[in-house]
N, C-alpha and C positions, 0 to 999 in steps of 0.2 A: 724176098716174102711177099706175096699178094696182098696188098691194100696196105703195105708197111711203105714209109718213106714217100718215095716218090712213084713207088710201083704203080701197074695199074689196077684198078680194083674191077674185079669181076662182076658182070650182074647175072643174077639168076638163083637157082636155087644151091642148098647147100653142099651139094655135089662139085662145085667151083672150089672148096676147100676140103673137099675128102683126102684120104691118104694118096689114092691112085692120081688126082689131078697134081699134088705138091709135088710127090716124087716123081712125076713127069716133067715137071719145070726142072727139076734138078737135072734130070738126065737130057734134056733139050739145052740146058748152058752148059753142059760138058761137051756135046756134040759140037756146038757153037763155037767154043772156044779150044778145044783141045781135040777135034775132030771125031769121027764115027768111032776110031778105035782107039782113041787117047782115053789120058784118066787125068782128076785132077791132083795134083800133088797132094792136098791135104783137105779134109772136108773138116769144118768148124761148127759146131752148131751150138746155141746156148738158147734155153729155153723154147720156146716153140721152133725156132729154128732147129735146136737140136732134138725135138721130137721128129721134126722131117728128116733130119739125119739118121737116125734108128731106122724109119722106115725105108729109106734109100739105100742102107746098108743090108737091109733084108732081101730087096729086091735086086741089087746090084753088087753085093760084097762078096761074090763069088765066081768061080769059074776063069774064064782065061783073060777077060776084058772085064775089069773092075773098074767103078765108078771112081775110084781113088786110090793114092798109093796107100794112106793113112786116114785116120779119122778122129776127132777129139771131141768128147760130149761136155758140156759146159754146164752146170745146174740144169739139166734136162734129163729127165726121167723116161724109161722106155714106157711107151702107154701100159704094156702087161704089168709092169711093174707097178705103176701108178694105179692103175685098176684093182689091184689086189690091195691098195692101201687108202684110198679117195674116202671110204666109208669108215674107216678108223676113227675114233674120236679126235685124237692127235691131229692128223693129217685134213678130217672133213672141217677142223676149226679153220685150219691155214687155208684151207682151199673153198672158204664160205664164198667167194666172190664168183666163183665157177656157178653155183647154184642159181647166183643172182641174174647171172649173165644169161639165164634161159630165157627169164620174162621179155617179152617181144615190146619194142617201142621205148617202153620206160628206162631200160640202162642208155639207150642213146641219148635219150632225153636229159637226162639226170648228170651225166657224164658232160654231155655239150654244155648242157646250162650251166654248171657249177663252172667246168674250167673257162667257159669264155666269161663269166663273170669276175672268175680271180684274176685271170691275165689282163681284162679292162679296167679293173679296179685300182691297180696299186702294182707298183714294182715286183717282179719276179724275186722271191727269196729262194736262193738254192737250198737253205734247211728244209723249206718244204718239198722239195723237191726229192731230198734224201728221205724224209721221212715217209712220204707216198710211195715211194717205189721200195723201201725197205732196205735202202744202201745201209751197209756198216761202215762207216768213215772213222778213220784214227785223228784224234787230236795230237799228236806227239809230234814236234817239229822236228823231230830227228827221222822221222818216216817221208819226210818231203825232199825226194830227191829227183826232182823234175830238172830236165836240162831241155831248153826250147831256144829257139833261134829267132824269137822275139826280143824286144827290147827289155833292159833291166827291169824298168817299171812294171811291165806286165809279166816277167818271167818270176812269178810267187803263187807257193802253194796256197795261201790265205785266201780262200773264196766265200768265206762267211765269218762271222765271229765265233760261231759252233762248229764249223766243219773245217777240216783239211783233207787236200787229196792232192796226189801227184800231178796237178794240172794248172795251167795258168789261166789267168781270168779271161782271158781272151777266149780261151777253148771252151770254159763253161757256159760263156756267152754264146756260143755257135751252138753248143749241146741244147741249151735250154731253148733258142728259136726251133730247133727241129721237133721238141716237144711241143712247143706253144703250137706249131701249124698243124700237128696232126690230134693232138688233145682240143682244138676247136674246129675241126672238120667232121661235121656230122657221117660223112660217107666214109670216112676212114675208122672212125668210131666204130660205125656198122660193120666195116670188113674184119677190124679185130677182133669183134664180137665173136663174129662167125665161124671163126677157128674153133672157139669152145663149144658153140652150138652144133657145129658138124661134128665134134668128137662125141658129145653126148647124144645125137640122134643116130649113131652106129655107123657114120662114114669113116671111123676109123679103129672098127672093128676088126677081127681075124678075118679073112675071106671065109665065106659062104657061113657066116654064122648068122641064122636070123634074129630080126631086131624084134626087142621086147616093146609089150605095147606102150612102155615110156618113150622109146625110142621113135614110136610111130605119133605118139602125140605131137612130142616136138618137130615132126618135118610137116605134121599137120597145122600147128600153128604157125610156123614159118610161109607154108603157101597161103595159108588165108589171111597174111598180110600183104598178101599182093607182090611176094616177092618169087614165085612159083612158075611164070610163064614169061620172064625177061629172057630165057637163055642163058648160055655161058658163054666166057669170052673165047678167043681163038684157041688159048693153048690148053683149054680143056675139053675142045670138040672131040678129040679122039683119047681119051683117058687111058692109061695103061690095063691092060687086062689084069684083073684082079687075081688070076691064077699066078702070075709071076711074084705076086707079093708073099710068097711064101716064107716060111720060118726056117729056111737052110741056114746051115752053119755060115757065118761071116769069118772069112780068112783074113780080111784086110786087118792088119794092127789096129787096137782101138785103144784110146785112153779118155776115162773120165777125168775132169776138174771138180770141183765141189766146194763151195763156200760152207762151212757149217753154220753160219749165223742166217740161214737162208730162211726169212720170214713166212714163206710160200711152201716150200718143199722139203720135208725132213730129209736128214743124211741118210736114213734107212732107204731111202729109193734111189740112191747111188750105187746102183749094181744093174746088170744085165740079166736077162731072163736065164735059166740054166740052160747049158750049151749053144746057146745063141754064138758067142765069139770065141771062133778058136784061138785067135791069136789075140786074145787079153790082155793088155799091160799094166792093169792096175790103174787103181782109183787114187789121185792124189788129191788130199784134202788140206782146204785153207782154214785153220783154226779160227783167224782172226778176219774172216771175210763173210759175206751175206750173198745174195742171191747175183749179185752182179759184180762177180770174181775179175773179170776181164776190166771192169771200171775202177775197182777197190784197190785191185792188186795189179795194174797194169802191165809193170816191168817183170814181176814175177811170172804173170800168165804168159806173157811175149818170150820169156826165157824157156818155159815149159815146153811150148809149142816149136819154138826152133829147134831145141834139143831133142825131142821127139821125131819131128820130121827129119834131120840131119841121120838119125840113126835107121828108120825105116824107109826112108825115100831114097830108095837105091838109083844112083845115077841120076837123080832128079832135084835141085835146090830146094830150099825150104824157103826161101826170098830171092 
């Protein structure tokens, strides 16, 4: 994903985070690793990664050469489903931060300043990250079933006095280091916020939909802050033709995994637009998991993915 982790950070307008540009990234990866006529064994996306998977399925989920043999969405709403609920009182309260992210420079300043002060002032406490990300962690010791290759002292599920997960202390520290690097880097914070701004500016609208005055105002604000004339990176120089992003039926076997305790997305979003998925394999809900199902229930998530892949990936192993 552009701007996340060690990925490159595009320079320029919000088009760099448009639906067309991000789908083109996925297709470029397919061609690089699988060849022009090859397919991924499985596409799995969570949150924004899942939103990109939805768009990719609509672009390449039909015809003789498909983007993947199967696909799984993890707590990732389809943009059209999300747009139907975003202004309802329940979802608007859950998504309050999206509206705040539309401001320019202040979210970057606030997030960078507060995170930098936090990480530099004292040792990171895992429970702080748990609360901030909306993780749902079980305190039941019986649920600690991790098996690791590290020594016995590190092979423990206890990561704080209040939280328990099937991870070792050393694994938690590695994850925290990744978050620390991302959340104290102003450029990466700007990149992550650009996804939300591109969405509200109309770059994730259905093809040929006219932008509203609000959309145009957001674009103007972005460009007036010195971001409109920097050009775009190599991957977005020739974005996919938007006409290929129509909503034709997706024939790829597709499943949705969803944590019911998600603090950011209501479970009513765990569906696909009517008529989109021709091979919909249903939604599997996790009653005691939140937004980060693959972290909170890693063993169950892995089992579901492998079983799904082995069922639908004919002649192509899941792992």
